[in-house]
N, C-alpha and C positions, 0 to 999 in steps of 0.2 A: 629856716627864716634867717637872715644876717644878726649876727648878733649886735649888741649896740654897748660898742666900747668907746668911744670918742664924747663922753658926755651923754646926759640923757636925750632920747628921742622924745618928739610927742606924738602919738597916736589918738584919732579920734575915733572912740567904738561907736556904732551905732546900738543904742542901750534901750532895754523895753525893762529894765526891772527885776527879772524873770531869774528862773535858777541858771540856765545856759549864759546868758551874757553877764549875770555877776560873777560866775567863776571865770569867765573870760578878762572881766575887770580884775580881779586879781592874777589870775594866769598870765597876763601882760604885764602886772608889775613886776612879777618876778623873773619874768624877761629882761628887766632893766628900762622899760619904758614910763615916762609920764603919761597918763590915760587921761583923756578929756573926754566924759562920757556924753554923747550928742542924743537926744528924744525930740521925736518929731509927734506933734499932736496933729494927727489926721482923723479925727474923730472916736479914736479908741477909747473905749471905758476905761482908761487907768487911773490911778491916784498918782498924779504928777509928783506931789510934794513928796509922798512916801518914798519915788523912785530916786529924788534929790538927797533926800536924806541917806536912803540905802548908800548910794554911788559915795555920798562925803566919807562915811562911816567904814567905805570899803579902800577908801583911799585913793579916791580919783580926784586929779587937779583940779579939774572944774566939771560943772554940769551946764550943758545948754541945750534949754528947751524953747524949742521955734512952731509955731503956730501957723500950719500948712493949712488949713483947713480952708480957706478960702479960694488958695489956690490951687489946694485940688480938686475943687468941685470946677473953678471956673477955667482951667488952663486942660486938666484931664479929663476929669467924669463927663464937661460939656463936649469934649472932641469924642468920647465915645458913643454919647447919645446922636452928634452929628452922623457919624458913621452907622447906627444901627450894630456896634461892633458886637460879635461875638464869636466866642473862639469854638471852635467844631461844634458850630449853630445852637450851642446852650448856654455857654458859660459868658458870665456877661465882665469878668474880669476884675473883680473887684480890687485883688492885692496887685494884679499885671500892673494898673492905672495907677494904684499906691506907690510900687517901690522907685520909678524913675522921678516921682515929687520927692520921696524922701531921702533919696541918696542925692540928689540935687542938693538939698538943705545941707546933708553933711559934708559935702565938697565944697561947701560956702564956707563952712565954720573952718574947715581943715586949713583954706586958704589965708582967712582972716587971724586962723592962731598960728599961722607958719607952720606946721604942722605937713610933716614928709609922707604919714602912714594913715592909714585908715581901716579899720578892720570891721568885721560884722559879724553876728553867730549863725548864718545860714548854715544848712547841713552840706554835704557834698553828693547828695542825689538828688536834690532838688534844683526847681527853675531860679528860685531868690540869688542863688550866688551867682547866677548869669544875669538877673536884672539889675542887681546890685554892681557887679566889678565893670560890666559895659558902661554904665552909666559914669561911673567912677573915673574911667579912663578916657570916654569921650570927652568929661568936663574939665578932666585934673591930669595932663597924658602922662606927667613922670611921677604921678602917685605911686606907691607903695602899697599893696594890699596884702592883709594879716587875715586870712582865712582859715581859722584854727581848725574845723573840722574837716579841713582836707590835708591836716597837716600832720603826720605818722607820729611825732613828737606828743601830741595834742590825745590825737584820734586812739594811740596805742595808750595813752595811759586812761584816757577816759573813755571805754568801752562801752556806756551805757549809762541809763541814768542814775542808777546807784552809785555808780562811782563819782559823779558830780555832785550827788547827794552825801558822801564820805567827804570828799573834797570842800564841801559848804561847810559841814559839821565841824570841821579841824583849821578853819579859816573863819569861823566865826559869822558865815553869812547866812542869815535869814532863809528859812525855808518856805516860800509862801503855799505850795502844793507837795503832795505825797505822793510817793513812789507808784501809786497806783491811779496816777491820772488816767483816765481810758480813752483820751485822744487828744490830739492838740488843737488851738484856735488860734485864729488869725482875724485880729478884728479893725474895721475903720468907719467911716462914714456911709462908703457906698456897701458893703458887706462884711458877713462875717462866714469864714470859711473853717470849716473841721475836718480832719484826718488824722491818720496814724491808730496805732494804738487798734481796740478791737473794731476801726472802721478799716483796717488792711482787709480783713477778709468781706470780699466784694457784693458778697449774703448774707452778712450779717446787717441786719436791718437797725438803722438809728434810732436808737431810746427817744420817747417820744418830749422827754425832757431836757435834747439836747439843745434846741432852739432857743434861742435869746435874743432875737430883734422880730420875729414873726408868732403870733398866738396860732393853734392848730386850727386851719379853714375849719374844721367839724365845730369848734366851740366860738367860732366869730362871732359877729350882731346877724342877727335874721333879718336886717334891713340893708341894702344896699347903700354907699354914700356913691354921691355923684359929684364929678370934679369937672372944672373948664382947664385946660391947660392952653396956653398962646404961646405960640414958638417966634423968633424973628430970626432970619438967617439961620435956622435949625437947631437954635438953642431955645430954651423955655425960659418966658422972663416972667411969667405971671400962673399962678395956680390959685384957683377961684372955687372954694367949696359951695357948692349948691344947696347942702343939707344947712349948713351952720351960717354959710356966709364970708366966712374967713378967707382973706386975701394973703397973698405972700410976692413979694417981688425981688426981695434980695437974693440971690443965686445960693446960699450958704441956706439961708431958712427955707426956701423955696424948698432945697433938696431933704432937708431936713424934716421938712413936713409932711413930704410925699413916705418918706422912712414912718413916719408916725401911722399915717393912713392905711398904706399897705401892709405895716405892721399887725395892727387890730385887727385887719380882714385876712391874715394869713398870705398875703403876696410874695412869690419871690422865691418858693423852696425849690432846690432841687438838687437830686442825689444821682453824679454823672460818674464815669472811668472816663479818664480826658487823658491823653498823649503828652508826654512832657517832654520839652526841648531836648533834654539830654538822651530820650531815646525809651523809657520806661512808662509804661501805662500805670496811673495812681489813681486811685477812689479819693473823691471829694465831694464833701455835701455842703453847700452854700445858699447863704438868706442873702436876697438882695431886693428887697421891697420897690423901695424907690427908684432905682434902677431897671427893676421889671417896671412899673407903670410907664415912665418915661421911655422905653423902647417901644411899646405898643404905639403909646401917643405920638413919637415922631414918626414911627412906620406910617399911621394913616396918613397925617399931614403931608408925608412927602410924598406919598404916593397920591395923593390929591395934588400936588403942585406940581409936578417933576415931570418934566418930559421922558416917554416910557425909553427913548433910546436912550439917553444923557441917565437914566438910572439905572440900565443895564450895565453901563459903564462903571458907573458909581459902585453898584452891589460887589462888582469883580475887586475894586478899590478897598471895600467892605473886609470880603475875605482877606485879602493880602495885611490891610492895615491892622487888622486884628492877629494876625501871625505876629507882626513884626512888634507889636506890643505885649505877646504872652511871651515871645523869645526875649526880651529885654532889649529891642532893638531901638527904642522912641527918640534917642539924638544921634539916629544913623542917617545918611543924606537920603537914603531910600525911602526912610520913616516920615522926615522933614517934606519929602516930597509928595507921597501920598496924601499927608494931612491938609496940605497944600490946594491938592485937587481937590478933597472931600470939602474943604473950607469953601472952595471956590462951587461948588455943588451945590450948595446950601443958601447960595443969595435970594432965591427964589422960595425958600421953604417956611413961610409965614402962614399964622392963622391960628385958628383956637379949635381946640378937639374936647367934643364931652365924654365922656366916659365913665363907666360903674364900676364901684371896686366892690367884691362880693364874693366871699366865702372860697378865697384863693384865687381868683380869678380876676382879670381886667374885659371889661367889655366895653368896645367902642358903640356911643349911640349915634354920634353925628359931629360932622366938621362944619368949618368954615371958612373962607379966606379971601381976602380983594386979590390974590395971585393966582388964582385957580386956574385950571385948563378945563374944569369940568366945565360941558357947556351943557346945560338943563336941556335947552330948546334942541340941540342938535341930538342929543342921545334920547330925546322922547318917541315912543311908539304911536301917541296922538298927536304930534305935529313933524310935520316933514321938515321944515324949515329949509335951509342952504342944501339939505343933503339930497342927492339924486339917487333913489333906489335901483336904477337902471346899472349904475355905473357900478353898483358890485358885481355884477355878471363879468364885465371885465377884470376886474380886479381877481375873480376866483379863479378866472381861465388862466390869468397869468401866472398866479401862483399854484395852478395844477401842472401847468408847462413840465416843469421838471419831474413831476413826480408822473404823469405817463413816459415820459422818457425812460425813467428808471425801470416802472414795470414793462418796457419794448425792451428794455438790454438782458433784464432778467430771465423775461421770455425765449428770447437769443442763446442763453447762456443754457436754459433748462434743455432747449432742444438739441443742442453741440454736445450736452453731458448729462443725457438721460441720468438719473439714478439707477444703479446697478440694483 
């Protein structure tokens, strides 16, 4: 890292108030920086006032708290819903969607404060360092990044959490946790993720008390909760609880309400091993109750309203989009293009899905749409309509032609090269 010689430089630190970023705050001051602590509210259950007081006590020049919850839902989560985004077929990517939102806010603060440096506490083995820094450089090309956990002068000094605890004691940094914390956790309004510690053994069963957003499905209510979710252009615009009559239309309130309903019925738990962008496999446990409900509801209304060939292309784009988001390329030209195409595909995705939430499951009960491509008369076994069954014979023969030709070729090859 460059030494700070000609006057103090300012660095904007992505601050959580936890052990790592509190130690990094003090360490950055030791290196001669003025430190602005930036904290993003993306729905995590943090004591923001306590974090503000802690940062001030440790010598931060300024503390900036930005409420990003609404834009997180409307700009990032809704894009994931439209895409049916899943990384490696299972992960709804709550952390992946949050990072570009958080980092964009950090860049904005750095530019407003005239800071040439930004810093974060992501480890040198994970995905988050990539997600943060690709966003920094995309939105603030001349910025200088301080990533302590990749710097020998830092990681050789702090070889583990015990070293951080000792440093904290010496520097009067309050200790909110103990060295025996059995896993790490990251939370936002979309999900909670758990990894590391005892969970690094992929066959170690997660303790039953690890989950914070969702109730154990076995102990969840014995009656299903029925919801109607209405979509417009692939985005949810209303949720109605058919049991209680409650209705939500505001984007943030709607999503938080689905978290509440899904949480009490144990929806959205997964335990997976995934491929990190940097090349290693990692085990993660995730809770995404509201996101899981919306995934199933949107998947259903999309299939109901979208042309099948368009949907094939859109599904391929969804896989690509999921990889781009997971790998931190939200602000890349290719991801902007992919999002544009997915948004275009959603113009006719509108209607209402009825579903039941029960014992960890999301069950689709029905759907209706003014833009449906479903023709009840055409598909009926009891009404012939405009469809002539005789035409199916020609359709089958045309499709069988290549199969017949393939068989002819195989028979010819078998005669010329009989098995020995």
